N, C-alpha and C positions, 0 to 999 in steps of 0.2 A: 504493500500500500504506500502510495506517495505521501510525502509530508503534507502537501496541500489537502489531499483527500482525508488524511488523518485529522488535520486541524478542523476540517469541516464537520467530521463525525463527532469530534470532541465538542464543537459548538452546539450541534444538535443535542448531544447528551446534556450539556449544561443548560440549554433551554428547557429540556424535559425536567430537570431538577427544579428549576425556578417555577415552572408551571405546576409541578407536583406540590411544591411548598405552598403556593397560593391556593390550590384546590383543597389542600388539607385543612385550611382555615375554616372551612364550612362543612358541617356534617353531610349536607346534601351532595357535595362533590368529593368527599373523602375517598370513596372507593376508586373514583376516576384518578384522583391524585396518586394513590398507591400504584395504580397500573402504569401511569405515565412515568413515575419515578423508577419503577422496575424496568421499563423499556429503556430509560436513560442509562441505568446501571448496566444492562445487557449490552448496549451499544459501547459503553466505555470499556467493558471487559473484552469484547470482541476486537476492538481497535488495538488494545494492548497486545493481544496475541498476534494480530496481523502485522503490527509494526515491529515488535521486539523479536518475534520468532524464537522463543526460548528453547534451549537445548533440552532441558529437563521437562518437556511438555507433559509427559504422562504422569509424572509426579505431581505437577501442578494441577492437572485435571482430576487426579485422585483426591487431592486436598479440597478442591472445589466441590467434588461430589460428596465428600464427607460433610463439609460445612453446609451444603445445601440440604442434605438429609436431616441434619440437626435442626436447621432453621425451619423446615417444613414440619418436623415433629413438634418443635416448640410452639409454632404458630397454631397448630391444631389442638394441642393438649393444654396450653396455658389457660387458666381461668381468667375471666375479666378482672377478678380481684387481685390477681398476681401480675397484671400488666405492668404496673410501675416497677415491680421487681425485675421483670424482663428488660425493661428500658434501662434500669441501672446496670444490669449485666452487659447489655449491648454497649452502653457508654464505656464501661470498663474495658471491654475487649477492643473497642476502637482505639482507646488511649494506649493500651498495651501494644497493639499492632504498630501504631505510629512510633512508639518508643523503641520497639525491636528493630524496625526498619532503620531508624536513626543510628542505633548501635551498630548494625551491620555496615552502614555507610561509613561510620567512623572507623570501624575495624579495617575497612579497605581503603581508607584515605591515604593519599600520598602528599608529598611536598607541593605538588601542583594543584591540590584541591584548594579552591578559593576560601579565604578566611570567612567570608560571609556565609558560605554553605556550612562550614564547620560550626559557626556560631548558632545558626538556625537548628542544626542537628542537636546541639546541646540543649537548646530551648525546647525542642520537640521531646527529648528524653524527660526533662523536668516536668512539663505539663502532661505528657502522656502517662508517666508513672503515677503522678498525683491523681489523674482521672481514673486510672485503673484501681489503685488501692482504695481511694475514696469511694468509688462506686461499689466496690465489694462490701465495704462497711455499711453503705446505705442499703444495699440489698439485704444484708444480715439484719439490719434494723427493721425493714419492712416485712421481712419474713419471720420476724420475732425470734431470730436466733440470738439476737442481742436485745437488751432492754431498750425501751424507747426513751428512757431518761438520759440526760447528758452524762457522759463518762469523763470525769476529770480527776486528776491527781496532783498533789503538790509539785510545783515546779513545771507543770505541763506547758504553760505559756512560754517559759524560758527555753525549754527543750524545743518547742516548735519554732520559736524565733531563731534560736541558734542553728538548728538544722536548715532553716530557710536561708539564713545568711551564708552558711557553708555551701549550700547548693548553688546559690548565686555566684559565689566566688569560684567554685569548682567549674560551673558552666562558663564563666568568663575566661578561665584558663584554657579550655578546650581549643579555641581557635588559634592558640599560640603554641602549638606543638606539645600539648599535654599527652602523656602516655595513655594507653587504652584503659588501664585500670582506673584512671580518673573518671572516665565515662561510666564504668561499672559502679564506682563509688557514688557518683551523681545519681545513678538509677536507684541504688539502695536507699540513699537519703531521701529521694523523692517519694519512694514507696512509703516510708515512715511518715513523711510530711502529709501525704494523703490520708493516712490513718488518723493522725492527730488533728487533721483539718475537720474531719467528719464526726469523730467521737464526741466532742463537746456540744454538738447540735442536738437540741431537744427533738423528740419524736414528731411533734406536729410540724416541725420545720424541715424535716428530711426531704419532702417533695421539692422544696425550693433548692436544696443542695443538689438534688438529682438534676434539676434544670441547669444549674450552674456547671455541674460536671459534664452535662451534655455539651455545653458551650466549650468546655475544655477539650473534649474529644474532637469537636469540630476544628478548634484551633490547632490541635495536634495534626489532624489530617491536612489542613492547609499548609502548615509548616513542613510536614513530610512531603507535600507536593513540591515545595520549593527545593527541598533537598534532592528529590528525584528528578527535578526538572519537568514535572507533569502539571500542565496548566489546569487540567480538569480537576485534579485533586485540590488545587488551590481554590478553584471556584466552589466545588462541593463543600470543602471544609469551611470556607468563609460563610457560606449559606447556613450551615449547621451552627457555626460559632455565633453568628449574628442573631439568628433566631433564638438560640439558647440564652443569650444575654438578655434579649428583649423579654423572653418568657420569664426569666429570673426576676427582672425588674417588675413585671406585671404581677407576679405571684407575691413578691415582697410588699407591693402596694396593697394587694388584696389582704395580706396579713396585717397591714397597718403599722409596720415597723420598718426601720431602716435595715438595709441588707447587712451592714456591718454588725448591727445588734443581733440579727438572726444568726450570723456565722460565729461571732466571737463573744456574744453576751455571757455565755456560761463561764468563760475565762475569768470574768469579773464577778461571778455569782449573780448574773443578771436574770432576766425574766424568762429564760428558757428552762429553768429548773423544774417547776411544776411540783405536784404532789399526787400521791396515789391513794390517799385515805378516802374512805367512803363514809358519809355521815350516817348516823343511826336514826336520824329523823324519819318519821313515817311519811309515806307517800300514798296518794289515792290511786287505786287500781280498779278495774271493772272488767266484766265479762264481755266477749265480742258482741253479744246480743244487745247489751246496753249501749256500747259505743256505736253500733250500727244504727240505732235510733238517732243518736246525735248527728251522725253523718248523713243519714238518709233524709232528714228533714231540714238540712242546712240549705241555704241559698248558694253559698260559695265555700269551697274547700280548697285550700292551698296545701299541696304535698311538698314536703322538704325531704328529699332522699339523701342518704348518706352511705358511708362505707358498709354499714350493716346490711343494707339492701343488696349490695354487691356480694357480700360474703354468703348470704342466704340464696343468691341467684333468684331473687324474688321479683324481678322486673315484670315477668308475665303475670304473676298473681296481682301485682299492683295495677297493671293494665285492666285486668278483669274487674277489680274493685272500682276503678274509675269508670269503666263502661256501665256498671250497674248504677253508680251514682248519676251518671249523665242520663240514663234512661228515666230517672226520676226528676229530671230537670235541674240537677245540681251542676253549677259551673265548677269545673275542676281545672286548676292550674298547677304547674310544677315550678317550684322555686329552686334555682340552680345557683349555689354559691361557687365563686371562682375556684376554691380549693376543696370542694366537696369530694369525698373519696380520698384518693392518694395522689392525684395529678389532675391538671386542668383538662376538662373535656371528658373526664372519667364518667360522670353521671350522664352526660349527653349521649355518649356511645352506648352506655348500658341501657338507657331508656329507648334508644333507637332500635335496639335488638328486639324490643317488644312492640315495635311499630307504633309507639306513642308519637302523635303528630309533633313535629318540630315547633310549630307555631304555639303549642301549649307550654313550651319550655321558656321560662322567663328568667333572665339574668337578675342578679341581686338588686342592682340599682333600679331596675324596672319594676320588680315585684314588691319591694319593701313598702312603698306607700299603700299597696293594696291590702296589707294585713289588717289595717285598722278597720276596714269594712268587710272583713272575712269572718264567717261564723266559726269555722274550725280550721286550725292549722294541724295537719297530720304529719308528724315527724317520724320518718321511717329509717331507723338505723343511723341517724345523724346525731351528733352531740356537740362537738366544739363549735360548729358553724351556726348554732342557735343558742349558744351559752351567753347569758347576759353578763357574765363575769368579764367579757371582753370590753364592756362599757364601764363597769363599776369598780373592779378590783385591780388597782394599780400594780399589785404584786403578782398578778396572774400571768402565766406564760403566753396567754392569748390577748392580753390587755392591749387595746388599740386596734385589734383586728375588726374590720367591718363584718357584721353578722347579719343573718336573716332575721327580720323582726318578727319572728313567730310569737314572741311574748306579747305582741300588740293585738293578736287575734282575740276574738271573744272567748274562745275555748281552745285548748291545746290537747291533742291526743298524741301520746308518745309511745311508739312501738320499740321496745327494748328487750334484749335477751336477759339482761340482768342489770343491777345497779352499778356495774363496773364503769369507771370513768372512760372518756373517749381517748383518742390517740395522744392528746396533750397531757393526759394523766391528772386531770382535775375534775372535781364534781361540778355538775350542772345545776345551778340554783333553779332553773326552770322546772326541774322535776318536782320541786317542793312548792311550786306556785299553786294556790288554791284552785285555779281554773284548769290545772293540768290533770289529765287522767292517763294512767299508764296501762298498757296491755303487754304483759310479759310473755315471752316465747320467741321461737324462731320466726323471723319476719315473713317468710313464705307461708308458713302454717297460719300465722295470725292474719295475714291478708286474705288467705283463702276462707278462713272462718268469717271474716268481716264481709267478704263478698257474698257468701252464702246467706248470712244474716240480713244483709241489705236486700238481697233478692227476695227473701221471705217476708219482708215488711208488707 
């Protein structure tokens, strides 16, 4: 393949990536965006084979086959609740791949290798290794292999600062003829930095860190593209890095706290610490039949879905309940918090699986004024995103976070498995509000009972 034709193919692939990213911003076009992005990736891989003509072709094809098989298996088997964990793993693997490529390039560097290329290789190792280890810790947090509470120890901030300074000095040495063991030392230090970077972050803030690490993996790919002289990697990595940074900023804004406070607040004993105690105060609960009467004779019901809905895979049962309410003339809307679930868009995708009309999904700023004229707010598996502590308790880990104004509805129905706190590890005062009624149990089972009871009215 001629260089001109290869450049044209790379341009088409880059356009595919840009179009895909734009399409993914809308649930209506998300499937198309995935398909267009996949076509772009296929073109990019095909061009590499056509231009480079590698000697070890069969080994590369075998690796591609194994990777594709793992990807297909993961896509088919991963539950919607585990999607953020998979994103964290993919972030980490992208960072690790970039760091390994940079190490290999440094291992084969000669005196003729440009200083700029060596400097970027060192930068790629630093950012890629941080993205890898940090993403693995984020995965362990979301998978509950590690506690959701911040993990800190005496002197941690000084160790982190010292390692970061050492990594920067080591990286600056690489362009000036440093031996290869220096690159290995930089890799090891960066892996530890990634671990120390994520450990102090409280559980409720982990999705924000994943978005930031996604940006890191994109930056790693872009830097790796410079090292390899591949313009398409630079374009693709820049797109991922820029979108990850924007997403991080949007999520931090949705949490109502500065990004630096989210990332490093626990170092100073800040607001990410939280608590896991459960109050012994009584709450009011009721049977499904009693709650069905409350819902069935309402004029408007706003449903606030959360992670508990995803865990129970109860989206179809929720749709059945909404259908029964709408048959009785009840207006049903869905209040979507920007960080409901474990990542932005989590609830939108989950509800789309049940064919819930997209027009019924209302973002927080749009739906909050409607709660005051709503008869019942039905909270299904959400906790932190409706917790009034975000407004009233300055020592709370979610203080300042904009929340859904479910407490302003005339009545609140809370579907919970238990009194266990949400991901932030704090109790929800809304549970003890006199106008709140709890229905304990698995969300899918509870919703099915409610739908049957409403149908029988």
